[in-house]
Residue frames as a rotation matrix with the C-alpha (Angstrom) as fourth column:
MET 1
-0.625 -0.626 0.467 21.28
0.089 -0.651 -0.754 -12.53
0.776 -0.430 0.462 -247.75
THR 2
-0.074 0.658 0.749 18.09
-0.823 -0.464 0.326 -12.13
0.563 -0.592 0.577 -245.74
ASP 3
0.726 0.314 -0.612 18.13
-0.008 0.893 0.449 -15.79
0.688 -0.321 0.651 -244.69
TRP 4
-0.151 -0.879 -0.452 21.54
0.687 0.235 -0.688 -15.35
0.711 -0.414 0.568 -243.10
ALA 5
-0.746 -0.137 0.651 20.63
-0.209 -0.881 -0.425 -12.04
0.632 -0.453 0.628 -241.45
THR 6
0.233 0.902 0.365 17.30
-0.770 -0.058 0.635 -13.22
0.594 -0.429 0.681 -240.10
GLY 7
0.580 -0.105 -0.808 18.89
0.321 0.941 0.108 -16.44
0.749 -0.322 0.579 -238.85
ALA 8
-0.545 -0.830 -0.123 21.51
0.519 -0.218 -0.827 -14.45
0.659 -0.514 0.549 -236.97
ALA 9
-0.548 0.405 0.732 18.87
-0.592 -0.806 0.003 -12.11
0.591 -0.432 0.681 -235.55
ILE 10
0.573 0.791 -0.213 16.71
-0.441 0.517 0.734 -15.02
0.691 -0.327 0.645 -234.41
SER 11
0.213 -0.586 -0.781 19.72
0.620 0.699 -0.356 -16.65
0.755 -0.409 0.513 -232.75
ILE 12
-0.796 -0.526 0.299 20.65
0.157 -0.658 -0.737 -13.48
0.584 -0.539 0.606 -230.88
LEU 13
-0.203 0.814 0.544 17.05
-0.796 -0.461 0.392 -12.92
0.570 -0.353 0.742 -229.81
ALA 14
0.578 0.405 -0.708 16.76
-0.023 0.876 0.482 -16.54
0.815 -0.262 0.516 -228.64
VAL 15
-0.317 -0.771 -0.552 19.80
0.686 0.216 -0.695 -16.13
0.655 -0.599 0.460 -226.38
ALA 16
-0.842 0.035 0.539 18.42
-0.277 -0.884 -0.376 -12.87
0.463 -0.465 0.754 -225.00
ILE 17
0.203 0.978 0.051 15.02
-0.674 0.102 0.732 -14.48
0.710 -0.183 0.680 -224.37
ALA 18
0.370 -0.140 -0.919 16.67
0.445 0.895 0.043 -17.37
0.816 -0.424 0.393 -222.53
LEU 19
-0.712 -0.684 -0.156 18.61
0.499 -0.337 -0.799 -14.96
0.494 -0.647 0.581 -220.32
GLY 20
-0.594 0.578 0.559 15.48
-0.628 -0.768 0.126 -12.91
0.502 -0.276 0.820 -219.63
ALA 21
0.458 0.772 -0.441 13.51
-0.323 0.607 0.726 -16.04
0.828 -0.190 0.527 -218.75
TYR 22
-0.090 -0.577 -0.812 16.26
0.695 0.547 -0.466 -17.08
0.713 -0.606 0.351 -216.34
ARG 23
-0.923 -0.261 0.284 16.09
0.030 -0.783 -0.621 -13.67
0.384 -0.565 0.730 -214.68
LEU 24
-0.158 0.958 0.239 12.32
-0.688 -0.281 0.669 -13.99
0.708 -0.059 0.704 -214.41
VAL 25
0.716 0.506 -0.480 12.40
-0.116 0.765 0.634 -17.30
0.688 -0.398 0.607 -212.53
HIS 26
-0.362 -0.918 -0.160 15.57
0.125 0.122 -0.985 -16.73
0.924 -0.376 0.071 -210.51
ARG 27
0.107 0.461 -0.881 14.95
0.864 0.394 0.312 -17.34
0.491 -0.795 -0.356 -206.80
ARG 28
-0.321 -0.361 -0.876 16.54
0.853 -0.512 -0.101 -14.23
-0.412 -0.780 0.472 -205.36
SER 29
-0.732 0.095 0.674 14.78
0.417 -0.721 0.554 -11.80
0.539 0.687 0.488 -207.70
THR 30
-0.749 0.540 -0.383 12.58
0.089 -0.491 -0.866 -9.14
-0.656 -0.683 0.320 -206.19
THR 31
0.211 0.918 0.335 9.19
0.660 0.118 -0.742 -8.32
-0.721 0.378 -0.581 -207.61
ALA 32
0.599 -0.039 -0.800 10.59
-0.399 -0.880 -0.256 -5.27
-0.695 0.472 -0.543 -209.36
ASP 33
-0.530 -0.842 -0.102 13.31
-0.578 0.271 0.770 -7.42
-0.620 0.467 -0.630 -210.97
ARG 34
-0.555 0.390 0.734 10.68
0.527 0.848 -0.051 -9.82
-0.643 0.359 -0.677 -212.23
VAL 35
0.583 0.769 -0.261 8.59
0.316 -0.511 -0.799 -7.00
-0.748 0.384 -0.541 -213.67
VAL 36
0.216 -0.598 -0.772 11.65
-0.754 -0.604 0.257 -5.68
-0.620 0.527 -0.581 -215.54
ALA 37
-0.777 -0.508 0.371 12.46
-0.213 0.767 0.605 -9.20
-0.592 0.391 -0.705 -216.79
LEU 38
-0.091 0.833 0.546 8.88
0.689 0.449 -0.569 -9.67
-0.719 0.324 -0.615 -217.98
ASP 39
0.698 0.289 -0.655 9.00
-0.155 -0.832 -0.533 -6.31
-0.699 0.474 -0.536 -219.75
LEU 40
-0.297 -0.887 -0.354 12.28
-0.726 -0.031 0.687 -7.37
-0.620 0.462 -0.635 -221.37
LEU 41
-0.683 0.080 0.726 10.70
0.311 0.931 0.191 -10.59
-0.660 0.356 -0.661 -222.61
VAL 42
0.449 0.890 0.081 7.75
0.529 -0.192 -0.827 -8.74
-0.721 0.414 -0.556 -224.12
THR 43
0.488 -0.347 -0.801 10.14
-0.582 -0.813 -0.003 -6.30
-0.651 0.467 -0.599 -225.81
LEU 44
-0.622 -0.776 0.102 12.20
-0.477 0.479 0.737 -9.17
-0.621 0.410 -0.668 -227.22
PHE 45
-0.336 0.584 0.739 9.10
0.652 0.710 -0.266 -10.90
-0.680 0.392 -0.620 -228.57
VAL 46
0.716 0.538 -0.445 8.04
0.101 -0.711 -0.696 -7.61
-0.691 0.453 -0.563 -230.16
ALA 47
0.062 -0.793 -0.606 11.51
-0.801 -0.402 0.444 -7.41
-0.596 0.458 -0.660 -231.75
ALA 48
-0.709 -0.367 0.603 11.27
-0.060 0.882 0.467 -11.02
-0.703 0.295 -0.647 -232.96
THR 49
0.192 0.896 0.401 7.96
0.420 0.294 -0.858 -10.64
-0.887 0.334 -0.320 -234.77
PRO 50
0.694 0.037 -0.719 9.22
-0.560 -0.600 -0.571 -8.32
-0.452 0.799 -0.396 -237.56
VAL 51
-0.457 -0.886 -0.081 12.18
-0.794 0.365 0.486 -10.64
-0.401 0.287 -0.870 -238.06
LEU 52
-0.548 0.342 0.764 9.75
0.278 0.935 -0.219 -13.52
-0.789 0.092 -0.607 -238.51
ALA 53
0.576 0.774 -0.262 7.67
0.040 -0.346 -0.937 -11.37
-0.816 0.529 -0.230 -240.85
VAL 54
0.245 -0.576 -0.780 10.69
-0.922 -0.386 -0.005 -10.82
-0.298 0.720 -0.626 -243.08
ARG 55
-0.714 -0.619 0.328 11.75
-0.527 0.783 0.331 -14.45
-0.461 0.063 -0.885 -242.92
THR 56
-0.533 0.577 0.619 8.32
0.489 0.807 -0.331 -15.87
-0.690 0.126 -0.712 -243.79
ASP 57
-0.974 0.141 0.179 7.07
0.063 -0.587 0.807 -13.03
0.219 0.797 0.562 -246.03
ARG 58
-0.097 0.969 -0.226 3.89
0.857 0.197 0.477 -12.67
0.507 -0.147 -0.849 -243.96
ARG 59
-0.529 -0.076 0.845 2.64
-0.042 -0.992 -0.115 -9.21
0.848 -0.096 0.522 -243.04
GLU 60
0.548 0.825 -0.142 0.37
0.079 0.119 0.990 -10.51
0.833 -0.553 0.000 -240.28
PHE 61
0.135 -0.590 -0.796 3.35
0.952 0.301 -0.061 -10.65
0.276 -0.749 0.602 -237.92
LEU 62
-0.774 -0.404 0.487 3.62
0.316 -0.914 -0.256 -6.86
0.549 -0.045 0.835 -238.08
ASP 63
0.109 0.889 0.446 0.08
-0.386 -0.375 0.843 -6.53
0.916 -0.264 0.302 -236.73
LEU 64
0.657 0.068 -0.750 1.03
0.528 0.669 0.523 -8.95
0.538 -0.740 0.404 -233.99
ALA 65
-0.426 -0.886 -0.182 4.02
0.810 -0.284 -0.513 -6.75
0.403 -0.366 0.839 -233.09
VAL 66
-0.559 0.299 0.774 1.75
-0.256 -0.949 0.182 -3.73
0.789 -0.096 0.607 -232.66
VAL 67
0.559 0.827 -0.061 -0.68
-0.246 0.236 0.940 -5.66
0.792 -0.511 0.336 -230.46
LEU 68
0.393 -0.495 -0.775 2.15
0.804 0.594 0.028 -7.11
0.446 -0.634 0.631 -228.37
SER 69
-0.669 -0.704 0.237 3.75
0.513 -0.668 -0.538 -3.72
0.538 -0.239 0.809 -227.85
LEU 70
-0.235 0.666 0.708 0.48
-0.510 -0.704 0.494 -2.12
0.827 -0.245 0.505 -226.73
THR 71
0.740 0.500 -0.450 -0.29
0.045 0.631 0.775 -5.03
0.671 -0.594 0.444 -224.43
GLY 72
0.040 -0.832 -0.553 3.23
0.877 0.295 -0.379 -4.90
0.479 -0.470 0.742 -222.97
PHE 73
-0.684 -0.260 0.681 2.95
0.044 -0.947 -0.317 -1.18
0.728 -0.187 0.660 -222.30
VAL 74
0.238 0.864 0.444 -0.36
-0.591 -0.234 0.772 -1.54
0.770 -0.447 0.455 -220.49
MET 75
0.694 -0.008 -0.720 0.91
0.393 0.842 0.370 -4.57
0.603 -0.540 0.588 -218.55
THR 76
-0.338 -0.915 -0.221 4.06
0.767 -0.131 -0.629 -2.78
0.546 -0.382 0.746 -217.39
SER 77
-0.551 0.195 0.811 2.12
-0.306 -0.952 0.021 0.32
0.776 -0.237 0.584 -216.39
VAL 78
0.533 0.842 0.080 -0.43
-0.442 0.196 0.875 -1.63
0.722 -0.502 0.477 -214.36
ILE 79
0.593 -0.365 -0.718 2.12
0.646 0.748 0.153 -3.84
0.481 -0.555 0.679 -212.62
GLY 80
-0.515 -0.822 0.244 4.40
0.534 -0.530 -0.659 -0.87
0.670 -0.209 0.712 -211.95
ARG 81
-0.222 0.530 0.818 1.56
-0.572 -0.751 0.331 1.03
0.790 -0.394 0.470 -210.32
PHE 82
0.778 0.533 -0.334 0.62
-0.107 0.636 0.765 -2.04
0.620 -0.559 0.551 -208.26
VAL 83
0.227 -0.785 -0.576 4.18
0.861 0.439 -0.258 -2.56
0.456 -0.437 0.775 -207.03
GLY 84
-0.582 -0.481 0.655 4.65
0.231 -0.871 -0.434 1.17
0.779 -0.102 0.618 -206.43
ARG 85
0.122 0.722 0.681 1.68
-0.652 -0.459 0.603 1.24
0.748 -0.518 0.415 -204.10
GLY 86
-0.461 -0.406 0.789 3.16
-0.882 0.308 -0.357 -1.49
-0.098 -0.861 -0.500 -201.93
GLY 87
0.579 0.696 -0.425 1.63
-0.758 0.651 0.035 -4.55
0.300 0.302 0.905 -203.56
LEU 88
0.928 -0.270 -0.256 3.68
0.300 0.950 0.086 -7.73
0.220 -0.157 0.963 -203.63
ARG 89
0.607 -0.775 0.179 7.07
-0.785 -0.549 0.288 -7.61
-0.125 -0.315 -0.941 -201.99
């Protein structure tokens, strides 16, 4: 049962990651759009790590999810402040 469920979750996350990556590199995107797309990608990778932990029976992926989420929060805060102060346009 878990193989089917984790396979479906990985497939859905892979499609979402592909769409987020497209939004990140799209030509007409503003800097704010790219920051949101990058934050989406980090969130999706954080969501994928527990799925991989269940699929492979390795608890180390859960530690990776915590580190990724903290790094993503700091990254989004710093870039948001930079863009809010009139950084890149």
